[in-house]
C-alpha atoms as one frame of an Amber mdcrd trajectory, in Angstrom:
protein
  15.332  32.444  63.116  15.751  30.536  59.869  13.256  31.699  57.240  11.708
  28.251  56.693  11.221  27.732  60.437   9.754  31.206  60.821   7.322  30.683
  57.934   6.332  27.276  59.280   5.642  28.629  62.757   3.688  31.575  61.390
   1.614  29.222  59.261   1.066  26.839  62.187  -0.237  29.643  64.360  -2.125
  31.781  61.856  -2.649  29.668  58.737  -6.291  28.989  59.558  -6.913  32.716
  59.180  -6.007  32.561  55.482  -8.620  31.634  52.902  -8.792  27.970  51.897
  -7.205  28.795  48.538  -4.392  30.739  50.205  -3.837  27.857  52.627  -3.668
  25.324  49.818  -1.208  27.328  47.735   0.945  28.487  50.652   1.134  24.976
  52.036   2.108  23.538  48.655   4.900  26.045  48.045   6.266  26.672  51.536
   5.619  23.442  53.409   5.538  20.822  50.654   8.318  22.491  48.615   6.510
  22.455  45.276   7.854  24.953  42.771   5.870  28.028  41.842   5.579  26.637
  38.321   4.183  23.312  39.526   1.551  24.992  41.671   0.696  27.477  38.914
   0.173  24.650  36.441  -1.983  22.760  38.941  -4.060  25.864  39.718  -4.322
  26.986  36.105  -2.797  30.393  36.795   0.505  32.120  36.093   3.683  31.541
  38.054   3.668  35.260  38.860   0.225  35.054  40.471   1.429  32.241  42.734
   4.526  34.255  43.632   2.349  37.278  44.436   0.016  35.206  46.587   2.911
  33.728  48.582   4.304  37.215  49.219   0.841  38.459  50.181   0.347  35.519
  52.560   3.775  36.091  54.123   2.731  39.685  54.774  -0.617  38.675  56.249
   0.978  36.120  58.569   3.654  38.590  59.704   1.027  41.241  60.452  -0.887
  38.782  62.632   2.322  38.059  64.517   3.070  41.776  64.925  -0.329  42.199
  66.582  -0.624  38.971  68.583   2.983  37.847  69.256   1.929  34.188  69.609
   4.999  32.780  67.864   7.298  35.017  69.909   5.655  33.831  73.145   5.775
  30.203  72.019   9.495  30.364  71.206  10.231  32.106  74.507   8.311  29.526
  76.556   9.905  26.649  74.630  13.372  28.052  75.289  12.623  28.577  78.978
  11.349  25.009  79.361  14.531  23.732  77.689  16.636  25.815  80.064  14.747
  24.515  83.109  15.137  20.966  81.821  18.882  21.413  81.309  19.340  22.787
  84.819  17.135  20.048  86.325  19.185  17.335  84.587  22.439  18.931  85.776
  21.084  18.961  89.342  19.705  15.424  89.120  16.123  16.602  89.538  14.498
  13.864  87.503  10.903  14.742  88.394  11.315  18.329  87.174  13.047  17.102
  84.036  10.166  14.701  83.422   7.623  17.512  83.793   9.660  19.657  81.381
   9.537  16.826  78.860   5.762  16.654  79.226   5.408  20.408  78.769   7.691
  20.356  75.727   5.582  17.548  74.271   2.459  19.686  74.679   4.071  22.621
  72.902
């Protein structure tokens, strides 16, 4: 999985478990694509401290995933729904395809 997508999914699933400050900084750097220097200047800290926090947050989020496997389960279910939808469309089973679309929208 691409690193950005992996980090985004991990943050989506477990980001609320970070402190508010960690959330703010992680979101700015990883999701909003601000540079470490920009965030450091905004926070009044060193670039190195922002870098360290991002690495620490990455580790925290990965450890949650290692224990809970929510992202892994989500990706698996999403892929299975896509496969069912593809087969349903090939077979002309519009109702099943419609339900797959609804499930995918909920994910």
